[in-house]
N, C-alpha and C positions, 0 to 999 in steps of 0.2 A: 617159420610160420608162427611159432610161439611168440617170438619177439614182435612180429607184426600185430598179433592179437593183443598182446600186452600193451602195445602203443595205442591201438584203437580203444582198448578198455580205459586206458588213462585219459584219452581225449574225451571219451563219453562222460567219465566221472567228472572231469574238469568242466565240461559244458554244462552238465547238470548242476554242478555246484555254483557256477557263475550265473546261470540263467535267472534264478530267483533274485539275485542281487540287482541284475539289470532291470527286471520288472519292478522291484521295490524302488529302485532309483527313479524310474520313470513315473511311478505312482506318487512318489514323494514330491517330485517336481510339479506334477499335475496339481497336487494338493496345495502347494505353495502358490501356484498361479491362481487357483480358485480362491484361496484365502485373500490374495491381493485384490482380486476383482471384487470380492465381497466387502473388503475394507474400503475400497474406493466408493462403492455404493453407499455404505454406511456414513462415510465422510460427507458425501453429497447430501444425504438425508439429514445429517447433523447440521450442516450449513444451512439447509432450507429451514430447519426447525429454529435455528438461531435467528434467521431473518424474520420468521413469523412470531418470535417471542415465546416459543414453546421450549423452554430451556431444559426441563427435565427429560423430555424426549430427545433433545439434542445430546444431553449428557449420556443417555443410554446408548445411543447409536455410536457416539465417538469412543466410548469405552469398549464397545464391541470391536471397533476398528483397531484399537490398540492391541487387542488379543489376536486379531486376524493377521495384522501386519505390524509386528513390533518395531520395524525399521521405517515406518512411514513418518516422514517429517511433516507432511501435510496434515495428518491426523493430530499431531502435537500442536501445530500453530493454530489449527481450527479450534482445538480445545482451549488454547490460550485466549482466542477471541471470545469464546463462551465465558471464561473466567472474568474477562474484562466486563462483559455485559452483566455479570453477577456481582460486580464491584469487589472483585478479589484481585487487586493488582499484584500482590506477591505471587499468587498462584499463576496469574497470567505471565508474569516475568519468567517464572520457572519453566513453564511449558514452551514459551518462545525460545528460551535458551536450549531446552531439550531438542526442539526441532532443528535448530541450527547446529547443535552438536552432532546430530544424526546426519545432517546434510548441509554443510556450510554453503554449498553452491545453490541452494534453493532461493532464487531471487525473489519469489513471491513471499517467502518466509522472511527474508531480509527486509523487504518493503513493509510488511505488516508489523514487524517488530519495531522498525524505525518510526512508523506512525504511532505506535503505542508509546514509545519513548517520548515522542514529541508531545503527545497529549498529556503525558505525565510531567512535562516541564524539563525533561532531560535532553535538552536540545543538542548539546555537543555530541553526546552518545548517538543520538538519532541521526545526525548528519553522517557519521561514520557508516551506519548501516544503509542509509539511503545511497551513499556512494558505492557501497558493495553491490547493491541491487542494480544500480545504473551502469556498473562496469560490465554487465552482461549484455553484449550487443544484440542478443536474440530475445531479450526480455520484452514481453508484449505489452507491458503496462508502463512504458517509459514516460508517456505524456503526463499521466496522473501522478506518477512517482516524482518526476522532476518538479512538477508544480507544488506538491506537498513539501518536498525538500526545500524549495525556495521560500515558501511561507514559514517553514520551521526555522530556517537559517536566519530569517529576519528577527526572530525572537532571541537569538543568542546575545547581541546582534552581530551577525557577520554579513555585512552588506555585499561584499565581493562574492562570497559563495551564493548568497541569495540571488544576486543578479545573474550569475552564471547558470544556476538551476532554472530560473524563470525564462532566460533567453533560450535555453535548451528546449523548454516547453514550446516557445514560439517557433523554434526551428522545426519542430515536429508538426505544430498546428498554429499558423500565424493568426488565426482567428479565435484563439483561446481567450475569452473575455476576462477570466479570472487572472490569468497571467498578465494581461495588459493593465488591469486595474492595480495589481500588486506591484508591478514595475513603476507605475505612476506614483503609488504610495511610497515606495522605497526611495525614489528620487525626491519626493516632497520632503521626506524625513531628513534628507541631506541638503535641503535648500536648493536643489537643482530644479527650479521651478519651470524653466523652459523645457527640459527633458520630460518632466512630469506632465506638462501640458500636451506634449507630443503624444505620449502614451494615452492620455485621456481622449485625445482626438481619435486615435485608432480604436479605443474602446467604444466610442460613440458610433463608429462605423459598423460594429458587430453586435451591439447590445443596447437595450434601453437602459436608462439610468436607474440606479438604486438610490436610496437615501445616502448611503455611504459614499457613492461615487459623486453625487451632487455636492455633498459637503466637502469632499476633496477638491473638486473642480472650483468651488467657490473660494477656498483658501489658496489654491494654486494661482488663480487669477489675481487675487489680492496681493500675493507675493510678487507678481509681475507688475503690479501697479495698474492693472486693467480693471478699474473700479466699475465701469458700466457693465462689462461682461460678468464680473463677479456678482453684481446685483441681479443679473438675469438668472444666474444659477440659484441665487438665494430665493428668488420668487418661485422658481420651479420646485425647490425643496419644500417651501412652506405650503405650496399648492398641492403637490402630489403626495407628500408625506407629512401632513400637519402634526401627527401624533408621535413622530419618531424622535429618538433621543438627539439626532442630528439637528432637527428643527428646533429643539429646546436649546441646544448649544448655540445655534445661530441667534436665537432670541436673546440669550444672555450676553452674547458678544455685542449685539446692537443695542 
């Protein structure tokens, strides 16, 4: 009997000793979850403040998010966006890298950093990060990302990569007017006037002309020796966009 009582007593002591730990563990997990939710809210508020130009409020909210969730990559790259808006490229670069150090698989972070690198003229680096973002088959921003990657690759210039990215954009949405225009421009740069003309025809099916597209169409038709068609584009350019730089270029050419 004494042995049984001793065993029961030990069990009770053990249970009493471990119960607070279990409660503390559950409480700790709950606090972590609550902090993450609060961080997500502050990140969203920070992003909204960035969009409305209220940068000090954005700074306050994002710094709170840092404290609430130190492992949030989204908080880091959103803060990087803020630093870019504040014309602090070194700080922006630092926080983009911090975001990707925390979570290299954050496709949105990879995309945003790639766009930043492209705007900074670091085109080859940008293409690597665009490629990482696009390697995620579940990434929801593939159309916009492949389009930006294509435009950026043209600046390297890497026309093969640019064409691949832009064609991927059209595979997702064959009515993307920017991709059609950029492909026409890309082939014009390589003196592939017939291919450029084909993409411009597709562009005309989905969009009204801009000064840029009329100027490209005019030069493409000249390249093909279609003088009459070229002149029709020239007339549209001077009529619809008389004060544009493209109209000025046309006047100087003629």
